[in-house]
N, CA, C and O atoms as a GROMACS GRO file, in nm:
protein
  236
    1MET      N    1   1.589   0.072   6.054
    1MET     CA    2   1.524  -0.050   6.089
    1MET      C    3   1.381  -0.026   6.113
    1MET      O    4   1.347   0.074   6.177
    2GLY      N    5   1.293  -0.113   6.064
    2GLY     CA    6   1.148  -0.094   6.082
    2GLY      C    7   1.103  -0.120   6.225
    2GLY      O    8   1.138  -0.221   6.285
    3VAL      N    9   1.025  -0.027   6.279
    3VAL     CA   10   0.974  -0.037   6.415
    3VAL      C   11   0.824  -0.021   6.406
    3VAL      O   12   0.777   0.072   6.341
    4PRO      N   13   0.742  -0.112   6.473
    4PRO     CA   14   0.599  -0.095   6.465
    4PRO      C   15   0.552   0.035   6.526
    4PRO      O   16   0.597   0.076   6.633
    5LYS      N   17   0.461   0.100   6.457
    5LYS     CA   18   0.405   0.226   6.511
    5LYS      C   19   0.295   0.204   6.614
    5LYS      O   20   0.276   0.284   6.705
    6ARG      N   21   0.223   0.094   6.599
    6ARG     CA   22   0.112   0.063   6.690
    6ARG      C   23   0.122  -0.081   6.738
    6ARG      O   24   0.183  -0.166   6.674
    7LYS      N   25   0.060  -0.107   6.851
    7LYS     CA   26   0.055  -0.243   6.907
    7LYS      C   27  -0.032  -0.332   6.818
    7LYS      O   28  -0.141  -0.290   6.777
    8THR      N   29   0.014  -0.453   6.789
    8THR     CA   30  -0.067  -0.549   6.712
    8THR      C   31  -0.179  -0.598   6.800
    8THR      O   32  -0.156  -0.641   6.913
    9SER      N   33  -0.304  -0.592   6.747
    9SER     CA   34  -0.419  -0.633   6.827
    9SER      C   35  -0.418  -0.785   6.841
    9SER      O   36  -0.353  -0.855   6.764
   10LYS      N   37  -0.495  -0.837   6.943
   10LYS     CA   38  -0.503  -0.980   6.967
   10LYS      C   39  -0.568  -1.050   6.848
   10LYS      O   40  -0.526  -1.161   6.812
   11MET      N   41  -0.667  -0.990   6.786
   11MET     CA   42  -0.738  -1.053   6.676
   11MET      C   43  -0.647  -1.064   6.558
   11MET      O   44  -0.643  -1.168   6.493
   12ARG      N   45  -0.573  -0.959   6.526
   12ARG     CA   46  -0.480  -0.965   6.408
   12ARG      C   47  -0.370  -1.066   6.436
   12ARG      O   48  -0.331  -1.137   6.343
   13LEU      N   49  -0.319  -1.076   6.555
   13LEU     CA   50  -0.212  -1.172   6.587
   13LEU      C   51  -0.264  -1.314   6.578
   13LEU      O   52  -0.196  -1.401   6.523
   14ARG      N   53  -0.385  -1.340   6.631
   14ARG     CA   54  -0.441  -1.478   6.630
   14ARG      C   55  -0.481  -1.514   6.489
   14ARG      O   56  -0.470  -1.630   6.451
   15THR      N   57  -0.529  -1.420   6.409
   15THR     CA   58  -0.562  -1.451   6.270
   15THR      C   59  -0.442  -1.495   6.192
   15THR      O   60  -0.448  -1.590   6.113
   16ARG      N   61  -0.329  -1.425   6.213
   16ARG     CA   62  -0.203  -1.460   6.144
   16ARG      C   63  -0.154  -1.597   6.191
   16ARG      O   64  -0.109  -1.678   6.110
   17LYS      N   65  -0.162  -1.625   6.321
   17LYS     CA   66  -0.112  -1.752   6.374
   17LYS      C   67  -0.202  -1.868   6.334
   17LYS      O   68  -0.157  -1.982   6.327
   18ALA      N   69  -0.328  -1.841   6.308
   18ALA     CA   70  -0.424  -1.950   6.270
   18ALA      C   71  -0.392  -2.014   6.140
   18ALA      O   72  -0.428  -2.129   6.118
   19SER      N   73  -0.323  -1.941   6.050
   19SER     CA   74  -0.290  -1.998   5.919
   19SER      C   75  -0.178  -2.104   5.930
   19SER      O   76  -0.154  -2.179   5.835
   20HIS      N   77  -0.111  -2.109   6.042
   20HIS     CA   78  -0.002  -2.206   6.062
   20HIS      C   79  -0.043  -2.333   6.132
   20HIS      O   80   0.040  -2.415   6.170
   21ARG      N   81  -0.178  -2.348   6.149
   21ARG     CA   82  -0.224  -2.467   6.221
   21ARG      C   83  -0.209  -2.591   6.133
   21ARG      O   84  -0.193  -2.584   6.011
   22TRP      N   85  -0.215  -2.706   6.202
   22TRP     CA   86  -0.198  -2.834   6.134
   22TRP      C   87  -0.325  -2.876   6.056
   22TRP      O   88  -0.436  -2.861   6.108
   23HIS      N   89  -0.309  -2.925   5.938
   23HIS     CA   90  -0.421  -2.976   5.859
   23HIS      C   91  -0.393  -3.122   5.827
   23HIS      O   92  -0.279  -3.159   5.802
   24ALA      N   93  -0.497  -3.203   5.829
   24ALA     CA   94  -0.484  -3.344   5.794
   24ALA      C   95  -0.454  -3.354   5.644
   24ALA      O   96  -0.507  -3.277   5.565
   25PRO      N   97  -0.370  -3.449   5.606
   25PRO     CA   98  -0.343  -3.462   5.459
   25PRO      C   99  -0.465  -3.506   5.384
   25PRO      O  100  -0.543  -3.587   5.434
   26LEU      N  101  -0.482  -3.452   5.264
   26LEU     CA  102  -0.593  -3.486   5.179
   26LEU      C  103  -0.565  -3.616   5.102
   26LEU      O  104  -0.464  -3.627   5.032
   27LEU      N  105  -0.654  -3.713   5.116
   27LEU     CA  106  -0.635  -3.839   5.051
   27LEU      C  107  -0.738  -3.864   4.942
   27LEU      O  108  -0.856  -3.833   4.959
   28ASN      N  109  -0.694  -3.920   4.829
   28ASN     CA  110  -0.778  -3.947   4.717
   28ASN      C  111  -0.780  -4.099   4.690
   28ASN      O  112  -0.698  -4.176   4.740
   29LYS      N  113  -0.875  -4.136   4.611
   29LYS     CA  114  -0.879  -4.283   4.568
   29LYS      C  115  -0.808  -4.302   4.435
   29LYS      O  116  -0.820  -4.219   4.346
   30CYS      N  117  -0.735  -4.408   4.422
   30CYS     CA  118  -0.665  -4.441   4.298
   30CYS      C  119  -0.772  -4.478   4.194
   30CYS      O  120  -0.867  -4.549   4.224
   31ALA      N  121  -0.755  -4.428   4.072
   31ALA     CA  122  -0.852  -4.452   3.962
   31ALA      C  123  -0.841  -4.597   3.916
   31ALA      O  124  -0.939  -4.651   3.865
   32GLN      N  125  -0.724  -4.663   3.932
   32GLN     CA  126  -0.708  -4.798   3.881
   32GLN      C  127  -0.757  -4.906   3.982
   32GLN      O  128  -0.835  -4.995   3.947
   33CYS      N  129  -0.708  -4.897   4.109
   33CYS     CA  130  -0.736  -5.001   4.203
   33CYS      C  131  -0.829  -4.959   4.316
   33CYS      O  132  -0.881  -5.044   4.388
   34GLY      N  133  -0.850  -4.828   4.333
   34GLY     CA  134  -0.943  -4.778   4.437
   34GLY      C  135  -0.880  -4.763   4.572
   34GLY      O  136  -0.952  -4.726   4.665
   35SER      N  137  -0.756  -4.787   4.590
   35SER     CA  138  -0.693  -4.769   4.721
   35SER      C  139  -0.674  -4.623   4.753
   35SER      O  140  -0.671  -4.540   4.662
   36THR      N  141  -0.660  -4.590   4.882
   36THR     CA  142  -0.648  -4.450   4.923
   36THR      C  143  -0.500  -4.412   4.917
   36THR      O  144  -0.413  -4.479   4.974
   37ILE      N  145  -0.473  -4.296   4.844
   37ILE     CA  146  -0.339  -4.248   4.826
   37ILE      C  147  -0.337  -4.097   4.844
   37ILE      O  148  -0.441  -4.032   4.834
   38ALA      N  149  -0.218  -4.041   4.871
   38ALA     CA  150  -0.203  -3.896   4.878
   38ALA      C  151  -0.205  -3.837   4.736
   38ALA      O  152  -0.177  -3.907   4.640
   39SER      N  153  -0.238  -3.712   4.725
   39SER     CA  154  -0.244  -3.643   4.598
   39SER      C  155  -0.108  -3.631   4.535
   39SER      O  156  -0.009  -3.618   4.607
   40HIS      N  157  -0.099  -3.636   4.403
   40HIS     CA  158   0.020  -3.614   4.321
   40HIS      C  159   0.130  -3.716   4.356
   40HIS      O  160   0.249  -3.682   4.353
   41THR      N  161   0.092  -3.839   4.389
   41THR     CA  162   0.189  -3.944   4.413
   41THR      C  163   0.143  -4.069   4.336
   41THR      O  164   0.024  -4.088   4.310
   42ALA      N  165   0.241  -4.151   4.301
   42ALA     CA  166   0.210  -4.279   4.233
   42ALA      C  167   0.152  -4.374   4.337
   42ALA      O  168   0.192  -4.373   4.453
   43CYS      N  169   0.057  -4.456   4.294
   43CYS     CA  170  -0.009  -4.552   4.385
   43CYS      C  171   0.091  -4.663   4.424
   43CYS      O  172   0.148  -4.728   4.337
   44PRO      N  173   0.112  -4.684   4.554
   44PRO     CA  174   0.208  -4.787   4.595
   44PRO      C  175   0.159  -4.928   4.572
   44PRO      O  176   0.239  -5.021   4.566
   45SER      N  177   0.024  -4.945   4.559
   45SER     CA  178  -0.027  -5.086   4.544
   45SER      C  179  -0.032  -5.127   4.394
   45SER      O  180  -0.008  -5.244   4.364
   46CYS      N  181  -0.060  -5.036   4.302
   46CYS     CA  182  -0.072  -5.079   4.162
   46CYS      C  183   0.037  -5.010   4.073
   46CYS      O  184   0.068  -5.063   3.966
   47GLY      N  185   0.095  -4.896   4.115
   47GLY     CA  186   0.203  -4.833   4.044
   47GLY      C  187   0.155  -4.735   3.937
   47GLY      O  188   0.236  -4.693   3.854
   48TYR      N  189   0.030  -4.698   3.937
   48TYR     CA  190  -0.024  -4.608   3.833
   48TYR      C  191  -0.021  -4.462   3.885
   48TYR      O  192  -0.036  -4.437   4.004
   49TYR      N  193  -0.002  -4.370   3.791
   49TYR     CA  194  -0.004  -4.228   3.817
   49TYR      C  195  -0.063  -4.160   3.693
   49TYR      O  196  -0.011  -4.175   3.583
   50LYS      N  197  -0.171  -4.085   3.711
   50LYS     CA  198  -0.239  -4.017   3.602
   50LYS      C  199  -0.273  -4.109   3.484
   50LYS      O  200  -0.257  -4.070   3.368
   51GLY      N  201  -0.320  -4.230   3.513
   51GLY     CA  202  -0.368  -4.319   3.409
   51GLY      C  203  -0.260  -4.403   3.338
   51GLY      O  204  -0.292  -4.478   3.246
   52ARG      N  205  -0.135  -4.393   3.379
   52ARG     CA  206  -0.033  -4.473   3.316
   52ARG      C  207   0.057  -4.533   3.425
   52ARG      O  208   0.072  -4.476   3.533
   53GLN      N  209   0.116  -4.647   3.396
   53GLN     CA  210   0.201  -4.715   3.491
   53GLN      C  211   0.338  -4.656   3.496
   53GLN      O  212   0.406  -4.650   3.394
   54VAL      N  213   0.380  -4.614   3.611
   54VAL     CA  214   0.510  -4.553   3.631
   54VAL      C  215   0.600  -4.635   3.720
   54VAL      O  216   0.722  -4.619   3.717
   55LEU      N  217   0.541  -4.725   3.801
   55LEU     CA  218   0.617  -4.815   3.885
   55LEU      C  219   0.584  -4.958   3.852
   55LEU      O  220   0.469  -4.993   3.827
   56SER      N  221   0.688  -5.042   3.853
   56SER     CA  222   0.662  -5.184   3.831
   56SER      C  223   0.652  -5.254   3.967
   56SER      O  224   0.749  -5.262   4.043
   57ILE      N  225   0.531  -5.306   3.994
   57ILE     CA  226   0.504  -5.368   4.120
   57ILE      C  227   0.512  -5.522   4.103
   57ILE      O  228   0.438  -5.580   4.022
   58ASN      N  229   0.598  -5.586   4.177
   58ASN     CA  230   0.613  -5.735   4.173
   58ASN      C  231   0.511  -5.796   4.264
   58ASN      O  232   0.509  -5.767   4.383
   59ALA      N  233   0.426  -5.880   4.210
   59ALA     CA  234   0.320  -5.941   4.290
   59ALA      C  235   0.368  -6.069   4.359
   59ALA      O  236   0.292  -6.133   4.431
   0.00000   0.00000   0.00000
């Protein structure tokens, strides 16, 4: 079984834990209607994804 040879320093420990912090989701504008949407998702207001309609939205 692996056992650490030396004590992990505070800086190394905190650097490793810092990568698990919370990040706000990145939001983009829809190319068709201009509403704010999350990346890699179909627009809920117009139904377009990557320039083509994938959802039928009833007005």
